[in-house]
C-alpha positions as CSV (number, residue, x, y, z in Angstrom):
1,X,-34.9,-39.4,21.9
2,X,-33.4,-39.3,18.8
3,X,-30.5,-39.3,16.9
4,X,-29.3,-38.7,13.5
5,X,-27.3,-41.0,11.1
6,X,-26.1,-38.1,8.7
7,X,-25.6,-40.0,5.3
8,X,-22.6,-37.5,4.8
9,X,-21.1,-39.3,7.6
10,X,-21.6,-43.6,6.5
11,X,-18.7,-45.4,5.2
12,X,-18.4,-45.2,1.7
13,X,-16.9,-47.7,-1.0
14,X,-16.0,-47.2,-3.9
15,X,-14.9,-49.0,-7.1
16,X,-15.2,-49.8,-10.6
17,X,-18.1,-51.0,-11.0
18,X,-19.9,-49.9,-7.3
19,X,-20.7,-46.9,-5.5
20,X,-22.0,-48.0,-1.8
21,X,-22.8,-46.1,1.2
22,X,-22.7,-48.0,4.8
23,X,-24.9,-46.8,7.3
24,X,-23.3,-49.2,10.1
25,X,-20.0,-51.0,9.6
26,X,-19.4,-53.4,7.2
27,X,-16.0,-54.2,5.1
28,X,-13.5,-52.5,5.2
29,X,-15.6,-49.8,7.4
30,X,-15.1,-50.2,10.8
31,X,-16.8,-47.6,12.9
32,X,-17.0,-49.6,16.8
33,X,-20.2,-46.1,17.3
34,X,-22.4,-47.8,14.0
35,X,-22.0,-51.3,14.6
36,X,-25.6,-51.4,14.1
37,X,-29.2,-50.8,16.1
38,X,-30.8,-53.7,17.5
39,X,-30.8,-56.3,15.5
40,X,-30.2,-54.0,13.4
41,X,-27.0,-55.2,11.0
42,X,-26.3,-53.3,7.7
43,X,-27.7,-51.1,5.5
44,X,-25.9,-50.3,2.4
45,X,-27.1,-48.2,-0.4
46,X,-25.4,-49.7,-3.7
47,X,-25.4,-48.2,-7.7
48,X,-24.3,-50.5,-9.5
49,X,-22.4,-50.4,-13.3
50,X,-24.7,-52.1,-15.7
51,X,-23.2,-55.9,-16.5
52,X,-21.9,-55.7,-13.2
53,X,-22.3,-56.9,-9.8
54,X,-21.4,-59.4,-6.7
55,X,-20.4,-62.7,-8.6
56,X,-21.6,-65.5,-6.6
57,X,-20.7,-66.1,-2.4
58,X,-22.4,-66.9,0.5
59,X,-24.2,-66.3,2.9
60,X,-25.6,-68.1,6.7
61,X,-28.2,-67.0,9.9
62,X,-28.4,-64.0,8.8
63,X,-32.1,-61.8,7.0
64,X,-31.4,-60.7,4.3
65,X,-33.7,-57.9,1.9
66,X,-33.0,-55.9,-1.3
67,X,-35.6,-52.9,-1.3
68,X,-34.8,-51.2,-5.1
69,X,-35.2,-47.6,-6.3
70,X,-33.9,-47.2,-9.3
71,X,-32.7,-50.8,-12.6
72,X,-33.2,-54.2,-12.0
73,X,-31.1,-56.3,-9.7
74,X,-30.9,-60.0,-11.4
75,X,-30.5,-62.6,-7.8
76,X,-29.8,-66.3,-9.2
77,X,-28.9,-68.3,-5.6
78,X,-28.1,-72.5,-4.8
79,X,-32.1,-73.0,-3.5
80,X,-32.9,-72.3,-6.9
81,X,-34.2,-69.4,-7.8
82,X,-33.4,-67.5,-10.4
83,X,-35.6,-63.5,-10.6
84,X,-35.4,-59.7,-11.6
85,X,-35.9,-57.7,-8.3
86,X,-37.5,-54.1,-9.7
87,X,-38.2,-51.0,-7.8
88,X,-42.0,-52.1,-5.9
89,X,-40.3,-55.3,-5.6
90,X,-39.0,-56.2,-1.9
91,X,-37.1,-59.4,-1.5
92,X,-36.1,-61.7,1.2
93,X,-33.9,-64.7,1.8
94,X,-32.9,-66.7,5.2
95,X,-29.6,-67.7,5.0
96,X,-30.4,-70.0,7.9
97,X,-28.0,-73.1,7.4
98,X,-26.1,-71.5,4.1
99,X,-27.1,-70.6,1.1
100,X,-24.6,-69.5,-1.9
101,X,-26.0,-66.6,-4.0
102,X,-25.4,-63.9,-6.9
103,X,-27.0,-60.0,-7.4
104,X,-25.8,-59.0,-11.0
105,X,-27.3,-55.4,-12.9
106,X,-28.4,-57.5,-16.0
107,X,-28.6,-54.1,-18.3
108,X,-26.6,-52.9,-20.3
109,X,-26.8,-49.1,-20.0
110,X,-28.3,-48.0,-16.8
111,X,-27.4,-48.5,-13.2
112,X,-28.9,-50.2,-10.8
113,X,-29.5,-48.8,-7.2
114,X,-30.9,-50.9,-4.6
115,X,-30.4,-50.6,-0.2
116,X,-29.2,-53.7,0.9
117,X,-30.5,-55.1,4.3
118,X,-29.1,-57.3,6.8
119,X,-31.0,-58.0,10.2
120,X,-30.2,-60.4,12.9
121,X,-32.0,-63.9,13.3
122,X,-33.6,-64.8,16.6
123,X,-33.3,-68.7,15.2
124,X,-29.8,-69.7,13.9
125,X,-29.8,-73.1,11.9
126,X,-32.4,-72.8,10.2
127,X,-33.9,-74.2,6.5
128,X,-32.7,-71.2,3.7
129,X,-35.7,-69.4,2.1
130,X,-36.3,-67.1,-0.7
131,X,-39.4,-64.8,-0.7
132,X,-40.2,-61.7,-3.0
133,X,-43.6,-59.6,-3.4
134,X,-44.6,-56.7,-5.4
135,X,-46.4,-53.6,-3.8
136,X,-48.1,-51.3,-5.7
137,X,-47.4,-47.6,-5.2
138,X,-51.0,-46.6,-3.7
139,X,-50.2,-49.3,-0.4
140,X,-47.6,-47.0,0.8
141,X,-49.1,-43.1,-0.5
142,X,-49.4,-41.1,2.8
143,X,-48.7,-44.8,4.8
144,X,-46.7,-46.7,6.2
145,X,-47.2,-50.6,4.7
146,X,-45.9,-53.2,5.9
147,X,-43.3,-55.1,3.9
148,X,-41.9,-57.4,6.2
149,X,-42.9,-59.1,10.0
150,X,-42.8,-61.9,12.1
151,X,-45.4,-64.8,11.4
152,X,-46.3,-62.8,7.4
153,X,-49.4,-60.7,8.5
154,X,-51.3,-58.7,6.4
155,X,-49.2,-59.4,2.8
156,X,-45.6,-59.3,4.1
157,X,-42.9,-61.3,4.2
158,X,-41.4,-62.9,6.9
159,X,-38.5,-62.7,9.2
160,X,-36.6,-65.1,11.7
161,X,-37.0,-61.9,14.6
162,X,-39.4,-59.8,16.8
163,X,-39.2,-57.1,14.1
164,X,-41.0,-55.3,11.6
165,X,-40.2,-53.4,8.5
166,X,-42.7,-50.5,7.6
167,X,-42.2,-48.6,3.7
168,X,-43.9,-45.3,3.0
169,X,-44.1,-42.5,0.3
170,X,-44.7,-38.6,0.7
171,X,-44.9,-35.7,-0.7
172,X,-47.1,-32.3,0.6
173,X,-49.4,-32.4,3.4
174,X,-49.5,-36.2,3.4
175,X,-48.5,-37.0,6.5
176,X,-48.8,-40.3,8.8
177,X,-48.5,-41.5,12.7
178,X,-47.0,-44.6,13.9
179,X,-47.6,-45.8,17.3
180,X,-44.5,-47.0,18.8
181,X,-45.3,-49.5,21.7
182,X,-43.9,-48.9,25.3
183,X,-40.0,-50.8,25.5
184,X,-39.2,-51.4,22.1
185,X,-37.1,-49.0,19.5
186,X,-37.3,-47.9,15.9
187,X,-34.7,-47.1,13.4
188,X,-35.9,-44.3,9.9
189,X,-33.9,-44.5,6.9
190,X,-35.0,-42.0,4.3
191,X,-34.8,-43.8,0.8
192,X,-35.0,-40.9,-1.6
193,X,-36.5,-37.2,-1.2
194,X,-37.5,-35.6,2.0
195,X,-38.9,-35.6,5.1
196,X,-39.9,-34.5,8.6
197,X,-39.8,-36.8,11.3
198,X,-41.1,-36.2,14.8
199,X,-40.1,-32.5,14.2
200,X,-36.2,-33.3,13.0
201,X,-35.4,-32.5,8.8
202,X,-34.3,-35.8,7.2
203,X,-32.9,-35.8,3.6
204,X,-31.8,-39.0,1.5
205,X,-29.9,-41.3,2.5
206,X,-29.7,-40.1,6.2
207,X,-31.0,-42.0,9.4
208,X,-32.5,-41.9,13.0
209,X,-32.5,-44.6,16.0
210,X,-35.2,-43.2,18.1
211,X,-35.7,-44.7,21.9
212,X,-38.5,-43.8,24.6
213,X,-41.0,-42.2,22.0
214,X,-44.4,-43.0,21.8
215,X,-44.7,-42.5,18.4
216,X,-43.4,-41.4,15.2
217,X,-44.7,-38.6,13.5
218,X,-43.6,-38.3,9.3
219,X,-44.9,-35.6,7.7
220,X,-43.6,-32.5,5.2
221,X,-42.4,-34.5,2.2
222,X,-41.0,-33.5,-0.7
223,X,-41.4,-37.1,-3.1
224,X,-40.4,-38.6,-0.8
225,X,-39.6,-42.8,0.4
226,X,-38.5,-43.9,3.3
227,X,-38.3,-47.7,5.5
228,X,-39.2,-47.8,9.4
229,X,-38.3,-50.3,11.9
230,X,-39.7,-51.5,14.6
231,X,-37.0,-53.3,16.8
232,X,-36.6,-55.2,19.9
233,X,-35.6,-52.4,22.3
234,X,-31.6,-50.9,21.9
235,X,-30.6,-50.9,26.0
C-alpha cells in the first residue's frame, strides 16, 4: 500500500519572517487525518528570512533533526553547543529531560530553507545530547545513505527509537532499491526535484506512506533529493 501526501495539501504557517509547510499536524494546523505516521511526528519545510529565526524555546522527550537544503542555520542550545548547519549537514538533538535552543538565519541577504523533523523517542527522560555531521554528496549520489539509526551504525547519527533515516540524490538513469523488512512501515519525503517511488511520480514536498511492501524502488529522478524513513509498523 502506498498513500500519497501531496505538497499542496500540507498545512501552512505564513508569518512576516517565516513560511512553513507542515506534512503533519503542527502548531495551529490540526488535521486528525495527519497526526504523524508510526513514530514520525513532524516534517516541517521551513523558509526563514535573513537575520530572523526561532528565538530560544524549549523541548522535552523528542528526537529532533534538521536537514538544510539552502542557506545556513545557526544553532545554539542550553547544552553549550553553538554551530552553523549547511547543506549536506545532518543535525540531531535528543531533548530528553529538557533543553532550550534557538535557530537563526545568520545571513544578511539570503533565506535559509530547511526541514525540521521530529521522531517520537522510545526512552523518556534521557540525558539531552547533540550530534552533527557532514555527509558528502558522493555518498548519496544514486543511492540511499544511512544518516540516522538506533545505534549509529555505518557512520550515522544515533536516535532513541527503532527508526532509520536515509538520504539520497537521484537524477537521470540513477536508481536504487531498498528492501523493506516484514512488519515495517516506510515514509518517503521528496525534499526537492522529482522522482518515481514504486511507480508513482512524486515532486518536491510530496510524501508517501508505505505499508506491506517488500521493497522501495527509486528511479527516474530529476535533480531529486529524498529522505526515506524505515519505521515500526504503523498498524
